[in-house]
C-alpha positions in Angstrom: 4.4 -15.2 -6.5 5.3 -11.7 -8.0 8.8 -10.7 -7.6 9.2 -7.5 -6.1 11.8 -5.0 -8.0 12.7 -1.6 -5.5 13.9 1.3 -8.6 17.0 3.1 -7.8 16.3 6.4 -8.0 19.2 6.7 -10.4 17.4 4.7 -12.7 14.2 6.9 -13.0 13.5 9.3 -15.5 10.4 10.5 -16.3 10.7 11.0 -19.9 12.5 8.2 -20.8 11.0 5.8 -23.5 12.3 2.8 -21.7 13.1 1.8 -18.2 10.9 2.1 -14.6 9.1 5.7 -15.4 7.7 4.1 -18.6 6.7 0.9 -17.4 4.4 3.3 -14.6 3.4 5.4 -17.5 2.4 1.8 -19.6 0.4 0.7 -16.6 -1.4 4.0 -15.5 -2.4 4.3 -19.1 -4.1 0.9 -19.5 -5.5 1.1 -15.8 -6.8 4.8 -17.7 -8.7 2.8 -20.3 -10.0 0.4 -18.5 -11.5 1.7 -15.4 -11.8 5.4 -16.7 -9.3 7.3 -14.7 -5.9 7.6 -13.8 -4.3 5.6 -11.0 -2.0 8.6 -10.7 -3.2 12.1 -9.7 -1.1 14.9 -10.6 0.1 15.5 -7.5 2.3 12.7 -7.6 2.7 13.1 -12.3 4.5 16.5 -11.0 6.0 15.1 -8.0 7.8 12.3 -10.6 7.9 15.4 -13.1 10.1 17.6 -11.5 11.9 15.2 -8.4 12.3 11.5 -9.5 12.6 9.3 -6.5 14.0 11.8 -4.7 11.6 12.2 -2.2 9.5 9.0 -2.9 10.0 5.1 -3.3 9.5 2.8 -6.4 8.7 -0.9 -6.5 7.7 -2.4 -9.8 6.6 -6.3 -9.7 5.8 -8.9 -12.5 5.1 -12.1 -12.5 8.7 -13.7 -14.1 11.8 -12.6 -11.9 13.2 -9.7 -12.6 17.0 -9.4 -13.8 17.8 -5.6 -14.2 16.2 -3.4 -15.8 15.5 -4.6 -19.3 13.2 -7.1 -17.2 11.0 -4.6 -16.3 8.9 -4.4 -19.5 7.3 -7.4 -18.1 6.2 -5.6 -14.3 2.5 -5.7 -14.2 2.4 -3.6 -11.3 3.9 -0.6 -9.5 4.1 0.6 -5.8 4.8 4.6 -5.7 4.8 6.0 -1.6 5.9 9.7 -1.2 5.4 10.0 2.6 2.8 8.3 3.9 1.0 9.0 0.4 1.1 5.7 -1.4 -0.2 4.9 -4.7 -0.4 1.0 -6.4 -1.6 0.2 -9.9 -1.9 -3.0 -11.1 -2.5 -3.7 -15.3 -5.9 -4.9 -15.9 -4.4 -7.9 -17.7 -2.9 -9.1 -14.7 -5.1 -8.8 -11.8 -6.6 -11.3 -9.9 -3.3 -12.9 -9.0 -2.4 -11.7 -5.9 0.3 -8.9 -7.5 -1.6 -6.0 -6.0 -1.3 -7.8 -2.5 2.2 -8.9 -2.5 2.7 -5.4 -3.2 0.4 -4.0 -0.4 1.9 -6.5 2.0 5.5 -5.3 1.1 4.8 -1.5 1.5 2.5 -1.6 4.3 4.9 -2.8 5.9 7.0 -0.2 6.2 4.2 2.4 7.2 3.0 3.6 9.9 0.4 5.4 8.6 -1.0 5.2 4.8 -3.2 7.5 2.6 -4.4 5.9 -0.6 -6.9 6.9 -2.6 -8.9 4.6 -5.2 -9.3 7.1 -8.2 -12.1 4.8 -9.7 -13.4 3.2 -6.6 -12.5 -0.1 -7.2 -13.9 -3.1 -5.8 -10.4 -4.4 -5.1 -9.0 -1.6 -3.6 -11.6 -2.1 -1.0 -10.8 -5.5 0.0 -7.8 -4.3 0.6 -7.8 -1.4 2.2 -10.0 -4.0 4.9 -7.9 -6.8 4.9 -4.9 -4.4 6.9 -7.9 -2.6 8.4 -7.6 1.0 6.6 -10.9 2.9 7.0 -12.2 4.6 4.4 -12.1 8.5 5.0 -13.3 10.5 2.2 -15.0 10.6 -1.0 -14.9 12.8 -3.7 -17.3 13.2 -6.7 -16.5 13.6 -10.1 -18.9 15.9 -11.9 -19.6 16.3 -15.5 -21.3 19.4 -17.4 -22.3 18.1 -21.2 -22.0 19.9 -24.0 -25.8 20.4 -24.5 -26.9 22.5 -21.3 -27.2 26.0 -21.9 -25.1 28.0 -19.7 -27.3 30.9 -17.8 -26.0 34.2 -18.4 -23.3 36.3 -16.8 -24.3 39.1 -15.2 -21.0 41.1 -13.3 -22.2 43.2 -10.4 -21.2 46.3 -9.7 -17.8 47.0 -7.8 -16.5 43.7 -9.1 -14.3 43.4 -12.0 -12.7 40.2 -13.5 -9.4 40.0 -15.2 -7.0 37.6 -15.7 -4.1 36.6 -14.1 -1.0 39.0 -14.5 2.5 37.6 -13.9 3.1 39.7 -10.2 -0.5 38.0 -8.8 1.4 34.5 -7.7 1.7 35.6 -3.8 -2.3 37.2 -3.9 -3.6 34.2 -5.6 -1.7 31.5 -2.8 -2.8 33.9 0.1 -6.4 33.5 -1.3 -5.9 29.9 -2.3 -5.1 29.3 1.6 -7.6 31.1 3.1 -9.9 29.6 1.5 -9.2 26.3 1.5 -7.5 26.6 5.1 -9.5 23.3 6.6 -8.4 20.8 2.7 -5.9 18.4 3.4 -3.9 18.8 0.1 -5.5 22.3 -1.6 -4.9 24.4 1.2 -1.0 23.9 1.7 -0.5 24.6 -2.1 3.1 26.6 -1.7 5.0 29.1 -4.3 6.9 26.1 -5.7 3.8 24.0 -6.4 2.0 27.0 -8.3 5.4 27.2 -10.4 5.6 23.8 -11.5 1.5 23.8 -12.3 2.1 27.1 -14.4 5.2 25.7 -16.0 3.1 22.6 -17.7 1.9 22.3 -21.3 -1.8 22.8 -20.1 -1.5 26.3 -18.2 -2.7 29.4 -20.1 -3.1 32.9 -18.0 -6.1 33.9 -19.6 -7.6 30.4 -18.2 -7.0 32.0 -14.5 -9.6 34.4 -13.8 -9.3 36.9 -11.3 -12.3 39.0 -9.4 -10.9 41.8 -8.0 -13.1 44.5 -5.5 -12.9 47.9 -6.4 -10.2 48.4 -3.8 -8.1 46.0 -5.7 -8.6 43.2 -3.6 -8.6 39.8 -4.9 -12.4 38.4 -3.8 -12.1 35.1 -5.6 -10.7 33.4 -8.3 -11.5 30.3 -11.0 -8.8 28.2 -12.8 -10.0 26.0 -15.5 -8.0 23.8 -17.0 -7.7 22.5 -20.6 -7.2 18.4 -21.3 -6.2 18.4 -24.7 -4.4 15.1 -24.2 -8.0 13.4 -24.3 -10.0 12.9 -27.6 -12.1 15.3 -27.8 -10.8 17.5 -25.6 -12.8 18.7 -22.4 -12.2 21.6 -19.7 -12.2 21.7 -16.1 -13.4 23.9 -13.7 -10.0 23.1 -11.7 -10.0 25.5 -8.7 -12.8 27.8 -7.5 -11.3 30.0 -4.7 -13.0 32.5 -2.7 -12.0 35.0 -0.4 -13.8 34.0 3.4 -13.7 38.2 3.5 -16.1 38.0 0.5 -18.9 35.1 1.2 -22.1 36.0 0.4 -21.5 38.0 -2.3 -22.2 35.2 -4.9 -18.1 35.7 -6.1 -18.1 31.7 -6.2 -21.1 31.1 -8.4 -19.9 34.3 -10.8 -16.4 32.8 -11.0 -18.1 29.3 -12.1 -19.8 30.7 -14.7 -17.1 33.2 -16.1 -14.8 30.1 -16.4 -17.5 27.9 -18.1 -18.0 30.2 -20.4 -14.2 30.8 -21.0 -14.3 27.0 -21.3 -17.1 27.0 -24.2 -15.5 29.6 -25.8 -12.5 28.0 -26.8 -14.6 24.7 -28.1 -14.8 22.9 -25.0 -18.3 21.8 -24.3 -17.5 19.2 -21.9 -16.3 19.9 -18.6 -15.7 18.1 -15.7 -15.1 19.2 -11.5 -14.4 17.7 -7.8 -16.2 18.2 -5.5 -16.3 16.5 -1.9 -19.1 14.0 -1.5 -20.0 15.6 1.8 -20.0 19.5 0.4 -24.1 19.4 -0.1 -24.4 23.5 -0.8 -21.2 22.9 -3.4 -23.1 19.8 -4.6 -26.4 21.8 -4.9 -24.9 25.2 -6.8 -23.0 22.8 -9.5 -26.6 20.8 -10.4 -28.2 23.7 -10.1 -26.0 24.6 -13.1 -26.5 21.2 -14.7 -23.7 19.3 -13.8 -24.0 15.7 -12.9 -22.5 13.0 -10.9 -19.9 11.3 -13.3 -18.0 8.8 -11.0 -16.6 9.0 -7.5 -13.0 8.5 -5.8 -11.9 7.3 -2.0 -9.3 8.0 -0.1 -8.2 5.2 2.3 -6.0 6.9 5.3 -5.0 5.2 8.8 -2.8 2.9 10.5 -2.4 -0.6 8.7 -2.2 -3.3 10.6 -0.2 -6.5 10.3 -2.2 -8.3 6.9 
């Protein structure tokens, strides 16, 4: 039986080279290498980086009894809870030993509802969700544009200007983002604090946040690109494409996507990825016409867990 070790907030420092944060990073890195996907999404990492465990709870698990902070180096799994959000990961070398089941049992008994992502659509996640009766609620497709795909020529129509983000654009960008993603469970709720957290990251480049502006100065939409230089080889991402609903039907989304892709190519990033809802057939069709192909899927399980 795996020993479960709740982590005290005072012991957690995301930048520390040892201790519970280092254990979380080690397990996450091993899962990424084995599964092709990180176990912690960007929002979870930013929460840990900027707020530690002030608003979250963390449990570590291992095959040896935990006797304090030093023993956590042997931990083979973690569960991170933030409200209804749950991230659970087991080191690839420790899978199949019941550690994930034990963690899920300990954490889910404390939760009335759960919202959990399987970032690699792993069959073990599906089995855990089935055991606790948590339904599959949502699927994202990760699509990829290979470097040998030719980009279409960018044609900027009259009445539209493309420019880069400038200080003072924050509130306007947030307003268009909220309107464009009004029914999106995560993106549409971005706050000024969330925006500033992302802009404080090393990857942020204002030249990669491209705005489409009308003749009246109003924001028609934006394409926020992201560069992943932490990977080898580096690659780009269509991070956010948001179109002001008032500008719908003018081809602004396609224009901004093309402008952003060209920007990433100009930075020497030939390979580009993006995330799109699996049931958004029109968007997928647009991306396929631009040369994107499905790389993998991520699945969200959401609901009230029953007794396991």
